[in-house]
C-alpha positions as CSV (number, residue, x, y, z in Angstrom):
1,X,38.4,-2.9,-13.5
2,X,38.1,0.8,-13.7
3,X,36.9,3.1,-11.0
4,X,36.2,6.8,-10.9
5,X,34.9,9.4,-8.4
6,X,31.2,9.1,-7.7
7,X,29.1,10.5,-10.6
8,X,25.6,10.1,-9.3
9,X,24.9,12.3,-6.3
10,X,21.7,11.0,-4.6
11,X,19.1,13.5,-3.3
12,X,17.6,10.8,-1.0
13,X,19.4,8.2,1.0
14,X,18.7,4.4,0.8
15,X,17.8,3.9,4.5
16,X,14.6,1.9,4.7
17,X,12.3,1.1,1.8
18,X,11.7,4.2,-0.3
19,X,10.6,5.2,-3.8
20,X,13.1,5.6,-6.5
21,X,15.5,8.5,-5.7
22,X,15.8,11.7,-7.7
23,X,19.0,12.6,-9.5
24,X,19.9,16.2,-10.5
25,X,19.4,16.6,-14.3
26,X,17.5,13.4,-14.8
27,X,13.8,12.8,-15.4
28,X,12.2,9.6,-14.0
29,X,10.6,7.7,-16.9
30,X,9.4,4.6,-15.2
31,X,9.7,3.0,-11.8
32,X,8.3,0.5,-9.3
33,X,8.8,0.9,-5.5
34,X,7.0,-2.4,-4.8
35,X,4.3,-1.0,-2.5
36,X,1.6,-3.4,-1.3
37,X,0.7,-5.9,1.4
38,X,3.0,-8.7,2.4
39,X,2.5,-11.8,0.2
40,X,1.0,-10.0,-2.8
41,X,2.3,-10.3,-6.3
42,X,4.2,-7.4,-7.9
43,X,2.2,-5.0,-10.0
44,X,1.1,-7.1,-13.1
45,X,0.4,-3.9,-14.9
46,X,4.2,-3.4,-14.9
47,X,5.7,-6.9,-14.8
48,X,5.2,-10.2,-16.6
49,X,5.8,-13.1,-14.2
50,X,7.8,-15.6,-16.3
51,X,7.3,-19.4,-15.8
52,X,8.4,-21.0,-19.1
53,X,12.1,-20.2,-19.3
54,X,15.1,-22.3,-18.4
55,X,18.5,-21.6,-20.0
56,X,22.2,-22.0,-19.2
57,X,21.6,-25.5,-17.8
58,X,19.7,-24.0,-14.8
59,X,17.8,-26.5,-12.7
60,X,15.0,-24.3,-11.2
61,X,11.4,-24.0,-12.4
62,X,10.1,-20.4,-12.3
63,X,6.6,-20.1,-10.6
64,X,4.0,-17.6,-9.8
65,X,3.8,-18.8,-6.2
66,X,4.3,-16.2,-3.4
67,X,6.6,-18.8,-1.9
68,X,9.0,-17.7,-4.6
69,X,7.9,-14.2,-5.5
70,X,6.2,-11.7,-3.1
71,X,6.0,-8.2,-1.9
72,X,7.4,-7.9,1.6
73,X,4.9,-5.3,2.8
74,X,7.7,-2.9,3.5
75,X,8.2,-1.6,0.0
76,X,10.4,-4.3,-1.5
77,X,9.9,-7.4,-3.6
78,X,11.6,-10.7,-2.7
79,X,12.6,-13.4,-5.2
80,X,13.2,-16.6,-3.2
81,X,14.6,-19.9,-4.5
82,X,13.3,-23.0,-2.6
83,X,14.0,-26.7,-2.7
84,X,11.2,-29.2,-2.2
85,X,12.4,-31.6,0.5
86,X,10.3,-34.4,-0.9
87,X,11.3,-34.2,-4.5
88,X,14.6,-32.3,-4.4
89,X,13.3,-29.9,-7.1
90,X,14.1,-26.2,-7.1
91,X,11.6,-23.4,-7.7
92,X,12.4,-19.7,-8.0
93,X,11.2,-16.4,-9.6
94,X,11.7,-14.3,-12.7
95,X,9.9,-11.0,-13.6
96,X,10.2,-9.0,-16.8
97,X,9.1,-5.4,-17.3
98,X,6.2,-5.0,-19.8
99,X,7.6,-1.7,-20.9
100,X,10.6,-1.4,-23.1
101,X,13.1,1.4,-23.1
102,X,15.1,2.8,-26.0
103,X,18.1,5.1,-25.2
104,X,17.5,8.4,-26.9
105,X,20.2,10.2,-29.0
106,X,21.8,13.1,-27.2
107,X,20.8,11.8,-23.7
108,X,21.9,9.5,-21.0
109,X,19.4,6.8,-20.3
110,X,19.9,5.2,-16.9
111,X,18.6,1.9,-15.4
112,X,18.9,1.6,-11.6
113,X,17.8,-0.7,-8.8
114,X,18.6,-1.1,-5.0
115,X,19.2,-4.7,-4.3
116,X,20.4,-6.9,-1.4
117,X,21.0,-10.7,-1.2
118,X,19.9,-11.8,2.2
119,X,21.9,-12.6,5.3
120,X,22.9,-16.3,4.7
121,X,26.7,-16.8,4.6
122,X,28.3,-17.4,1.2
123,X,28.5,-21.2,1.9
124,X,24.6,-21.2,1.9
125,X,24.5,-19.4,-1.5
126,X,26.2,-22.1,-3.6
127,X,24.6,-22.4,-7.0
128,X,22.5,-19.3,-6.7
129,X,22.6,-16.7,-9.6
130,X,20.7,-13.5,-8.9
131,X,20.6,-11.0,-11.7
132,X,19.4,-7.5,-12.7
133,X,19.7,-7.2,-16.5
134,X,18.3,-5.9,-19.8
135,X,17.4,-8.0,-22.9
136,X,16.7,-6.7,-26.4
137,X,13.0,-6.7,-27.2
138,X,14.0,-8.0,-30.6
139,X,14.1,-11.5,-29.0
140,X,10.2,-11.2,-28.9
141,X,10.2,-10.6,-32.7
142,X,12.3,-13.5,-34.0
143,X,15.8,-12.2,-33.4
144,X,17.8,-14.9,-31.6
145,X,20.1,-14.5,-28.7
146,X,22.7,-13.0,-28.5
147,X,22.0,-11.0,-31.6
148,X,19.1,-9.4,-29.8
149,X,21.6,-7.8,-27.4
150,X,21.9,-8.2,-23.6
151,X,23.3,-5.9,-20.9
152,X,23.7,-7.6,-17.5
153,X,23.8,-4.8,-15.0
154,X,24.5,-7.0,-12.0
155,X,25.0,-10.7,-11.5
156,X,26.6,-12.6,-8.6
157,X,27.4,-16.3,-8.5
158,X,27.7,-18.8,-5.7
159,X,27.6,-16.1,-3.0
160,X,31.2,-15.0,-3.9
161,X,32.1,-11.4,-3.0
162,X,32.2,-10.3,-6.6
163,X,29.6,-8.8,-9.0
164,X,29.7,-8.9,-12.7
165,X,28.6,-6.4,-15.4
166,X,28.5,-8.2,-18.8
167,X,27.5,-7.6,-22.4
168,X,26.3,-10.3,-24.8
169,X,26.0,-9.5,-28.5
170,X,26.6,-10.6,-32.1
171,X,25.5,-13.5,-34.2
172,X,26.4,-16.3,-31.9
173,X,29.2,-18.8,-32.1
174,X,32.6,-18.5,-30.5
175,X,34.3,-15.1,-30.0
176,X,33.1,-12.1,-31.8
177,X,33.0,-8.5,-30.4
178,X,31.4,-9.8,-27.1
179,X,33.6,-12.8,-26.6
180,X,30.8,-15.3,-26.7
181,X,29.6,-17.4,-25.0
182,X,31.2,-15.8,-22.0
183,X,30.4,-12.2,-22.8
184,X,32.4,-9.0,-22.5
185,X,32.5,-7.4,-19.0
186,X,34.0,-6.2,-15.8
187,X,33.8,-7.1,-12.1
188,X,33.6,-5.3,-8.8
189,X,34.3,-6.6,-5.3
190,X,31.4,-6.8,-2.7
191,X,32.1,-6.0,0.9
192,X,28.8,-7.3,2.0
193,X,25.4,-8.5,0.8
194,X,23.4,-5.5,2.1
195,X,21.7,-2.7,0.1
196,X,23.6,-1.4,-2.9
197,X,22.5,0.6,-5.9
198,X,23.3,-0.9,-9.2
199,X,23.1,1.3,-12.3
200,X,23.7,1.1,-16.0
201,X,24.1,4.3,-18.1
202,X,23.7,4.4,-21.9
203,X,25.4,7.7,-22.7
204,X,24.7,9.1,-26.2
205,X,25.6,12.7,-25.3
206,X,29.2,13.3,-26.2
207,X,29.7,11.4,-29.4
208,X,29.1,14.3,-31.9
209,X,26.8,12.0,-33.8
210,X,29.5,9.3,-34.0
211,X,28.3,6.0,-32.5
212,X,31.8,5.0,-31.8
213,X,32.0,7.7,-29.1
214,X,28.9,6.5,-27.3
215,X,29.5,4.8,-23.9
216,X,27.8,2.2,-21.7
217,X,28.8,2.4,-18.0
218,X,28.2,0.1,-15.1
219,X,28.1,1.6,-11.6
220,X,27.6,0.5,-8.0
221,X,26.7,3.1,-5.4
222,X,27.5,5.8,-7.9
223,X,31.0,4.5,-8.7
224,X,31.9,3.4,-12.2
225,X,33.4,-0.1,-12.2
226,X,33.3,-1.0,-16.0
227,X,32.6,0.8,-19.3
228,X,32.4,0.0,-22.9
229,X,32.2,2.3,-26.0
230,X,31.0,1.8,-29.5
231,X,34.6,1.8,-30.7
232,X,35.3,-1.1,-28.3
233,X,32.5,-3.1,-30.1
234,X,33.7,-1.9,-33.5
235,X,30.5,-2.8,-35.4
236,X,27.7,-0.2,-35.9
237,X,24.9,-2.7,-36.3
238,X,25.9,-4.7,-33.2
239,X,26.3,-1.5,-31.2
240,X,22.8,-0.5,-32.3
241,X,21.4,-3.6,-30.7
242,X,22.9,-2.6,-27.4
243,X,22.6,1.2,-27.3
244,X,19.9,2.2,-29.8
245,X,17.2,-0.4,-29.5
246,X,14.4,-1.2,-27.1
247,X,15.2,-3.3,-24.1
248,X,13.2,-4.6,-21.2
249,X,14.2,-5.1,-17.6
250,X,14.6,-8.6,-15.9
251,X,15.0,-9.6,-12.3
252,X,15.5,-13.2,-11.5
253,X,17.3,-15.7,-9.3
254,X,18.5,-18.8,-11.2
255,X,19.6,-22.0,-9.5
256,X,22.2,-24.5,-10.6
257,X,24.1,-27.2,-8.8
258,X,23.7,-28.4,-5.2
259,X,22.7,-25.3,-3.2
260,X,20.7,-24.2,-0.2
261,X,18.7,-21.1,-0.3
262,X,18.9,-17.3,-0.1
263,X,16.8,-14.6,-1.7
264,X,17.3,-11.4,-3.7
265,X,15.4,-8.5,-2.4
266,X,14.8,-5.3,-4.5
267,X,13.7,-2.0,-3.1
268,X,13.0,-0.3,-6.4
269,X,13.7,-0.4,-10.1
270,X,13.8,2.8,-12.1
271,X,14.6,4.2,-15.5
272,X,15.7,7.8,-16.0
273,X,16.7,10.1,-18.9
274,X,18.9,13.1,-18.7
């Protein structure tokens, strides 16, 4: 794990629900502050509500029900896994941005969200897998995973006090530049499950035209906890799938194993460019 001094000074604090904050030197390209009445669906002009995906041996079924996905009425969206007491089956929620975002040369493209995980103790989060991540749009055009590229900005597992930032890439099979199937990544400890800002930067500013000098950074509350360069990947084509190609944003809570129930709540999602 690598940490540095804070690199993202906020102009606005994350107290109660608020729109995406401004950052000096950055332009807001796209955002959602999840405004609307309690129980409503997130803006379907911005998000696709996904129901037909189940990977990684997950046991949940994603639904469109507001029992699993709803605006809180206070400027947040809640993704809530639930177990049917009569059938034992789990349902949950997954949303994907309709827009895609391609990091521009000579700029830093930044993906950010404020997220918390609910007040249940860790023992009540067994089997839950909340995530904020990016997936290459090439997957919609016939390119298989992981060759399409994936950048996991934040994942937690089983309520443990650790978050993961992970990259998946390459042509599949064992190993490769992203150490598949496990991926290539870093971790950061979590002191609590309350509001934190999770950010991924794709930095194409300081490479002098050389892709090997470009960097992807993972941050929590403005602090870098992991980073990866083109030189670390060592393959220009694969690096292009991660840092030069269109990606879309995903929020989801997957379920696996014998678990109880806790939600992921998101205050905003935003994309910026320097």
